[in-house]
MIVEXTOR-465599 format. One record per residue (C-alpha): x negated, y negated, z; residue in one letter. Coordinates in steps of 0.1 Angstrom, whole numbers, plus 5000, padded with zeros to 4 digits. Layout:
BEGIN
+------+-------+------+----+
! east ! north !   up ! aa !
+------+-------+------+----+
!    X !     Y !    Z !  a !
...
+------+-------+------+----+
This chain:
BEGIN
+------+-------+------+----+
! east ! north !   up ! aa !
+------+-------+------+----+
! 4935 !  1950 ! 4371 !  m !
! 4939 !  1935 ! 4403 !  g !
! 4939 !  1959 ! 4437 !  a !
! 4963 !  1936 ! 4458 !  g !
! 4992 !  1948 ! 4478 !  y !
! 5007 !  1962 ! 4451 !  v !
! 4970 !  1976 ! 4432 !  g !
! 4960 !  1998 ! 4462 !  m !
! 4993 !  2014 ! 4464 !  a !
! 4992 !  2023 ! 4428 !  l !
! 4957 !  2036 ! 4430 !  l !
! 4971 !  2056 ! 4458 !  d !
! 4998 !  2070 ! 4435 !  y !
! 4972 !  2075 ! 4406 !  l !
! 4949 !  2095 ! 4428 !  q !
! 4971 !  2127 ! 4422 !  s !
! 4974 !  2119 ! 4383 !  q !
! 4951 !  2130 ! 4353 !  p !
! 4941 !  2096 ! 4346 !  h !
! 4904 !  2081 ! 4346 !  e !
! 4906 !  2046 ! 4359 !  i !
! 4886 !  2017 ! 4358 !  f !
! 4896 !  1993 ! 4386 !  i !
! 4888 !  1949 ! 4383 !  t !
! 4886 !  1929 ! 4413 !  t !
! 4877 !  1892 ! 4419 !  t !
! 4864 !  1902 ! 4452 !  s !
! 4826 !  1912 ! 4455 !  e !
! 4829 !  1925 ! 4489 !  e !
! 4854 !  1948 ! 4477 !  r !
! 4838 !  1968 ! 4451 !  i !
! 4824 !  1997 ! 4475 !  e !
! 4857 !  2003 ! 4493 !  s !
! 4874 !  2002 ! 4457 !  l !
! 4847 !  2030 ! 4443 !  k !
! 4865 !  2061 ! 4459 !  p !
! 4896 !  2051 ! 4437 !  y !
! 4883 !  2051 ! 4402 !  g !
! 4853 !  2059 ! 4379 !  q !
! 4839 !  2026 ! 4379 !  v !
! 4848 !  1990 ! 4394 !  v !
! 4842 !  1960 ! 4377 !  f !
! 4840 !  1924 ! 4393 !  l !
! 4865 !  1901 ! 4373 !  h !
! 4855 !  1909 ! 4337 !  p !
! 4864 !  1880 ! 4311 !  t !
! 4861 !  1877 ! 4277 !  e !
! 4827 !  1867 ! 4280 !  d !
! 4812 !  1897 ! 4303 !  n !
! 4827 !  1930 ! 4291 !  g !
! 4862 !  1923 ! 4289 !  l !
! 4867 !  1936 ! 4254 !  k !
! 4846 !  1965 ! 4257 !  e !
! 4863 !  1975 ! 4287 !  l !
! 4899 !  1975 ! 4270 !  i !
! 4882 !  1992 ! 4238 !  d !
! 4872 !  2022 ! 4262 !  s !
! 4908 !  2025 ! 4279 !  c !
! 4944 !  2035 ! 4266 !  d !
! 4961 !  2007 ! 4284 !  g !
! 4959 !  1983 ! 4314 !  m !
! 4982 !  1977 ! 4340 !  v !
! 4976 !  1940 ! 4352 !  v !
! 4988 !  1932 ! 4389 !  l !
! 4967 !  1899 ! 4392 !  v !
! 4980 !  1873 ! 4419 !  a !
! 4969 !  1843 ! 4430 !  p !
! 4948 !  1825 ! 4462 !  k !
! 4975 !  1799 ! 4462 !  n !
! 4999 !  1781 ! 4441 !  s !
! 4979 !  1755 ! 4424 !  q !
! 4957 !  1785 ! 4408 !  s !
! 4987 !  1798 ! 4390 !  y !
! 4974 !  1787 ! 4353 !  a !
! 4940 !  1802 ! 4359 !  e !
! 4955 !  1834 ! 4377 !  t !
! 4981 !  1844 ! 4350 !  y !
! 4979 !  1820 ! 4323 !  l !
! 4941 !  1824 ! 4315 !  s !
! 4942 !  1857 ! 4324 !  t !
! 4966 !  1867 ! 4297 !  a !
! 4950 !  1849 ! 4270 !  e !
! 4918 !  1863 ! 4276 !  k !
! 4935 !  1898 ! 4275 !  i !
! 4950 !  1889 ! 4244 !  s !
! 4921 !  1877 ! 4223 !  s !
! 4901 !  1907 ! 4233 !  a !
! 4930 !  1932 ! 4221 !  c !
! 4930 !  1912 ! 4189 !  k !
! 4909 !  1932 ! 4165 !  d !
! 4917 !  1966 ! 4187 !  r !
! 4931 !  1996 ! 4163 !  q !
! 4942 !  2022 ! 4183 !  k !
! 4973 !  2013 ! 4204 !  p !
! 4972 !  2001 ! 4238 !  f !
! 4996 !  1999 ! 4266 !  y !
! 5000 !  1968 ! 4286 !  l !
! 5015 !  1970 ! 4316 !  l !
! 5024 !  1932 ! 4337 !  y !
! 5040 !  1927 ! 4369 !  t !
! 5057 !  1892 ! 4363 !  s !
! 5087 !  1877 ! 4391 !  s !
! 5119 !  1869 ! 4387 !  t !
! 5112 !  1836 ! 4400 !  s !
! 5112 !  1827 ! 4358 !  v !
! 5148 !  1829 ! 4364 !  c !
! 5151 !  1800 ! 4387 !  e !
! 5176 !  1773 ! 4376 !  g !
! 5202 !  1801 ! 4361 !  s !
! 5237 !  1789 ! 4363 !  q !
! 5250 !  1825 ! 4358 !  s !
! 5260 !  1845 ! 4387 !  e !
! 5241 !  1876 ! 4372 !  w !
! 5208 !  1868 ! 4353 !  v !
! 5199 !  1900 ! 4327 !  n !
! 5166 !  1902 ! 4308 !  e !
! 5191 !  1886 ! 4278 !  q !
! 5198 !  1858 ! 4298 !  t !
! 5180 !  1821 ! 4286 !  p !
! 5158 !  1812 ! 4309 !  l !
! 5148 !  1773 ! 4319 !  i !
! 5122 !  1776 ! 4342 !  p !
! 5126 !  1742 ! 4367 !  q !
! 5086 !  1744 ! 4387 !  s !
! 5056 !  1740 ! 4371 !  e !
! 5042 !  1778 ! 4381 !  n !
! 5079 !  1794 ! 4369 !  a !
! 5070 !  1778 ! 4334 !  k !
! 5034 !  1790 ! 4335 !  i !
! 5049 !  1830 ! 4345 !  l !
! 5072 !  1828 ! 4317 !  l !
! 5044 !  1814 ! 4291 !  a !
! 5025 !  1843 ! 4305 !  t !
! 5049 !  1867 ! 4298 !  e !
! 5053 !  1854 ! 4261 !  q !
! 5014 !  1862 ! 4259 !  v !
! 5016 !  1895 ! 4265 !  y !
! 5048 !  1902 ! 4241 !  l !
! 5032 !  1886 ! 4213 !  n !
! 4995 !  1902 ! 4215 !  c !
! 4984 !  1934 ! 4195 !  n !
! 4997 !  1960 ! 4223 !  a !
! 5029 !  1980 ! 4235 !  m !
! 5038 !  1954 ! 4260 !  a !
! 5059 !  1961 ! 4292 !  c !
! 5071 !  1933 ! 4317 !  i !
! 5085 !  1939 ! 4350 !  l !
! 5100 !  1909 ! 4366 !  r !
! 5093 !  1921 ! 4407 !  l !
! 5117 !  1904 ! 4431 !  g !
! 5107 !  1895 ! 4463 !  g !
! 5082 !  1923 ! 4474 !  i !
! 5084 !  1941 ! 4507 !  y !
! 5072 !  1976 ! 4524 !  g !
! 5046 !  1990 ! 4547 !  p !
! 5026 !  1961 ! 4566 !  n !
! 5058 !  1934 ! 4547 !  r !
! 5088 !  1945 ! 4562 !  e !
! 5120 !  1923 ! 4561 !  l !
! 5119 !  1922 ! 4596 !  i !
! 5087 !  1907 ! 4597 !  d !
! 5102 !  1881 ! 4572 !  r !
! 5131 !  1875 ! 4595 !  a !
! 5104 !  1870 ! 4623 !  r !
! 5086 !  1845 ! 4608 !  r !
! 5122 !  1828 ! 4598 !  f !
! 5136 !  1832 ! 4633 !  s !
! 5151 !  1797 ! 4649 !  g !
! 5136 !  1776 ! 4618 !  k !
! 5151 !  1754 ! 4598 !  q !
! 5156 !  1769 ! 4563 !  m !
! 5163 !  1750 ! 4532 !  p !
! 5198 !  1761 ! 4515 !  g !
! 5234 !  1770 ! 4529 !  t !
! 5222 !  1806 ! 4534 !  g !
! 5247 !  1818 ! 4508 !  n !
! 5219 !  1823 ! 4482 !  e !
! 5219 !  1861 ! 4470 !  p !
! 5185 !  1877 ! 4476 !  t !
! 5164 !  1895 ! 4452 !  n !
! 5141 !  1920 ! 4472 !  n !
! 5121 !  1951 ! 4458 !  i !
! 5105 !  1977 ! 4479 !  h !
! 5066 !  1982 ! 4473 !  l !
! 5075 !  2022 ! 4464 !  s !
! 5099 !  2015 ! 4443 !  d !
! 5074 !  1990 ! 4421 !  i !
! 5048 !  2021 ! 4421 !  v !
! 5075 !  2045 ! 4408 !  a !
! 5088 !  2020 ! 4382 !  a !
! 5051 !  2012 ! 4371 !  i !
! 5048 !  2053 ! 4369 !  a !
! 5078 !  2056 ! 4352 !  f !
! 5072 !  2029 ! 4325 !  c !
! 5039 !  2045 ! 4318 !  l !
! 5051 !  2081 ! 4317 !  d !
! 5081 !  2068 ! 4289 !  h !
! 5058 !  2041 ! 4272 !  s !
! 5089 !  2018 ! 4278 !  l !
! 5081 !  1984 ! 4264 !  k !
! 5101 !  1948 ! 4265 !  g !
! 5110 !  1931 ! 4298 !  i !
! 5127 !  1949 ! 4325 !  y !
! 5138 !  1935 ! 4357 !  h !
! 5128 !  1952 ! 4392 !  l !
! 5154 !  1945 ! 4423 !  v !
! 5172 !  1966 ! 4442 !  e !
! 5210 !  1972 ! 4438 !  d !
! 5225 !  1953 ! 4471 !  d !
! 5217 !  1914 ! 4470 !  h !
! 5233 !  1904 ! 4507 !  p !
! 5228 !  1868 ! 4512 !  i !
! 5199 !  1852 ! 4529 !  r !
! 5222 !  1839 ! 4560 !  k !
! 5236 !  1876 ! 4565 !  e !
! 5204 !  1893 ! 4557 !  l !
! 5179 !  1876 ! 4583 !  y !
! 5209 !  1869 ! 4609 !  s !
! 5214 !  1907 ! 4615 !  n !
! 5175 !  1912 ! 4615 !  l !
! 5174 !  1886 ! 4643 !  c !
! 5199 !  1901 ! 4660 !  q !
! 5184 !  1935 ! 4659 !  l !
! 5151 !  1923 ! 4678 !  i !
! 5167 !  1900 ! 4697 !  n !
! 5156 !  1865 ! 4684 !  l !
! 5175 !  1834 ! 4670 !  p !
! 5186 !  1834 ! 4639 !  s !
! 5172 !  1807 ! 4613 !  p !
! 5194 !  1775 ! 4609 !  v !
! 5203 !  1764 ! 4572 !  w !
! 5199 !  1730 ! 4562 !  n !
! 5228 !  1725 ! 4533 !  s !
! 5213 !  1693 ! 4524 !  s !
! 5184 !  1704 ! 4509 !  t !
! 5208 !  1732 ! 4491 !  s !
! 5180 !  1754 ! 4468 !  q !
! 5210 !  1759 ! 4441 !  t !
! 5182 !  1773 ! 4417 !  t !
! 5184 !  1805 ! 4436 !  k !
! 5220 !  1810 ! 4438 !  s !
! 5219 !  1839 ! 4416 !  y !
! 5219 !  1876 ! 4415 !  k !
! 5191 !  1894 ! 4389 !  v !
! 5206 !  1924 ! 4374 !  s !
! 5185 !  1959 ! 4375 !  n !
! 5206 !  1976 ! 4351 !  e !
! 5186 !  1975 ! 4318 !  k !
! 5155 !  2001 ! 4334 !  i !
! 5184 !  2021 ! 4353 !  k !
! 5197 !  2028 ! 4318 !  e !
! 5162 !  2040 ! 4309 !  e !
! 5166 !  2065 ! 4336 !  g !
! 5147 !  2049 ! 4364 !  f !
! 5165 !  2057 ! 4397 !  t !
! 5156 !  2035 ! 4427 !  f !
! 5153 !  2049 ! 4464 !  t !
! 5147 !  2025 ! 4488 !  k !
! 5173 !  1997 ! 4500 !  a !
! 5174 !  1964 ! 4515 !  n !
! 5186 !  1983 ! 4551 !  s !
! 5150 !  1993 ! 4556 !  q !
+------+-------+------+----+
């Protein structure tokens, strides 16, 4: 469900796997281009127009929905979760459900390190919505796995492109805040790993390295001969001064292959 940046990379990977694939999209104009990737492409099925039938015909679902803007979090994440939970309610056969959340649910943590057991008190409305969405999935009639993704980068979304956008700009914070990033290829590999091993519960998906923002983006700007960002400590974003631990999924046997140096 959802064929955006991560969804398309996952669909590419799944072409070599022995799965029957059903795809959903909210964009009618994308239906034709998605048809080569699966058996059937559905246009945004909801509880009223086929979601239950779709779920009943599948062994599992990977939910990769993303909002069009920050104002549509509740509709995109929480409402979708509630509809999926309702559609699963009377299901008799086992159903595997994987949902990609965000490490932004960890905002406001006062700990240097945050793991999956750290108590969370999200500050922003959108982070509260994401955390509520996780709870809906974890409490529904399915074997649910939540992957909390760090900042996503990869082809056409490289960190150096991010540095180019930040170059010379006033950035909030001291610049000493740790980064929590994850490469697209590791996201796809982790989703495949969870599917293959039927992992359930919450797992953090970030890289081992957590360079501070000032170091990461200044070094990248130097590589392309552009001025570094200017950090404005008067609006310090203390809510992001934490490192997200990835130890839990590594203990299950998953290996990260990408590094922040890319």
